[in-house]
matplotlib code that plots the C-alpha trace (Angstrom):
import matplotlib.pyplot as plt

x = [159.4, 158.7, 160.4, 162.2, 159.6, 162.7, 165.1, 163.0, 165.5, 163.9, 164.1, 166.2, 165.7, 163.2, 162.3, 162.6, 160.2, 161.0, 159.5, 160.4, 158.2, 154.8, 155.0, 156.1, 157.9, 158.9, 162.9, 165.8, 168.6, 170.8, 168.0, 167.0, 169.4, 167.1, 164.6, 163.7, 163.7, 160.5, 159.8, 157.0, 155.1, 154.0, 152.0, 149.6, 147.2, 144.1, 140.8, 138.6, 136.7, 139.6, 140.3, 136.5, 136.5, 139.3, 138.4, 135.0, 136.8, 139.0, 136.0, 134.1, 137.3, 137.5, 133.9, 134.2, 137.2, 135.8, 132.7, 132.5, 129.8, 128.2, 125.4, 122.0, 120.9, 124.8, 124.3, 121.4, 122.8, 126.2, 124.3, 122.3, 125.5, 127.2, 123.9, 124.3, 127.7, 126.7, 129.1, 128.3, 129.4, 132.2, 133.6, 133.3, 135.0, 137.7, 138.4, 138.8, 140.9, 138.3, 136.2, 132.8, 131.3, 132.5, 130.4, 127.4, 127.6, 128.1, 125.1, 122.7, 124.0, 125.2, 128.6, 129.7, 132.7, 136.1, 137.5, 139.8, 137.1, 134.8, 137.7, 138.0, 134.6, 134.2, 136.9, 135.7, 131.8, 132.2, 130.0]
y = [131.4, 134.4, 137.9, 139.5, 142.3, 144.7, 144.4, 142.8, 139.8, 136.3, 134.3, 131.1, 128.4, 129.3, 133.0, 134.8, 136.7, 140.0, 142.8, 146.6, 149.1, 147.8, 145.8, 142.4, 141.0, 138.0, 139.0, 137.0, 136.3, 139.4, 141.8, 139.7, 142.4, 145.5, 144.2, 141.7, 138.0, 136.6, 132.8, 131.3, 128.3, 126.7, 123.8, 126.1, 127.5, 129.9, 129.7, 132.4, 131.9, 132.4, 135.7, 136.7, 136.0, 137.8, 140.8, 140.8, 140.8, 143.7, 145.9, 145.2, 146.6, 149.4, 150.1, 149.7, 152.0, 154.7, 155.0, 158.7, 160.3, 162.9, 165.1, 164.5, 167.0, 168.4, 169.3, 171.2, 172.5, 173.5, 175.4, 177.6, 178.5, 179.3, 181.4, 183.1, 184.0, 185.3, 182.7, 181.1, 177.6, 178.7, 181.4, 178.7, 176.0, 178.8, 179.6, 175.8, 174.8, 172.3, 171.9, 173.7, 170.0, 168.5, 171.1, 171.0, 166.8, 167.6, 169.7, 167.3, 164.6, 162.4, 162.0, 162.2, 165.1, 163.7, 164.9, 167.2, 168.8, 169.1, 170.8, 173.3, 173.9, 174.5, 176.6, 179.1, 178.9, 178.6, 175.3]
z = [205.8, 208.0, 207.9, 210.8, 212.1, 212.7, 209.8, 207.3, 206.5, 206.2, 209.6, 209.0, 211.6, 214.9, 215.1, 218.4, 219.9, 221.8, 223.5, 222.2, 224.3, 224.2, 221.1, 220.7, 217.7, 215.7, 214.8, 213.7, 215.8, 215.0, 216.0, 219.0, 221.3, 220.6, 222.9, 226.0, 224.7, 225.4, 225.7, 223.9, 225.0, 221.9, 223.6, 224.8, 222.1, 223.0, 220.5, 219.6, 222.6, 225.1, 223.4, 223.3, 227.1, 227.7, 225.8, 227.6, 230.9, 229.6, 228.5, 231.8, 233.6, 231.5, 232.1, 235.8, 235.9, 233.6, 235.8, 236.8, 239.2, 237.1, 238.7, 237.4, 234.5, 234.1, 230.6, 231.3, 234.2, 232.1, 229.3, 232.0, 233.9, 230.8, 229.1, 232.6, 232.3, 228.9, 226.8, 223.5, 223.1, 221.0, 223.6, 226.4, 224.1, 223.8, 227.2, 228.2, 225.2, 223.7, 220.7, 220.5, 219.4, 222.8, 224.6, 222.7, 223.1, 227.0, 227.0, 225.0, 227.5, 224.5, 226.3, 230.0, 230.4, 231.7, 235.0, 233.2, 230.9, 234.2, 236.0, 233.4, 233.2, 236.8, 236.7, 234.4, 235.2, 239.1, 238.5]

ax = plt.figure().add_subplot(projection="3d")
ax.plot(x, y, z, "-o")
ax.set_aspect("equal")
plt.show()
């Protein structure tokens, strides 16, 4: 038998599936009112390949959404501007409320800064 994912009681009979927030839970009839009941189609079963293809499409969409236009040699230019302003990495990091390791990775072009971080840097260094 299975247990209710809300109260922990053993589920007698068929389990009900509800959505609470962003989570889909298997619950007993007594706890079903805590969420929105979801109808399960038991005839359709997705194999491992279906999940892999869905994940692949999801990651492709995420990559597409995250493509950010960053100026070539942004890290080098950031380092030059920081040094010209007479700031150490730790000082700039403190001013923009970010970690020094983040600035180091951006300057070494290991990562691409988020739009938010780029705005903070631009505000402090006038890039």
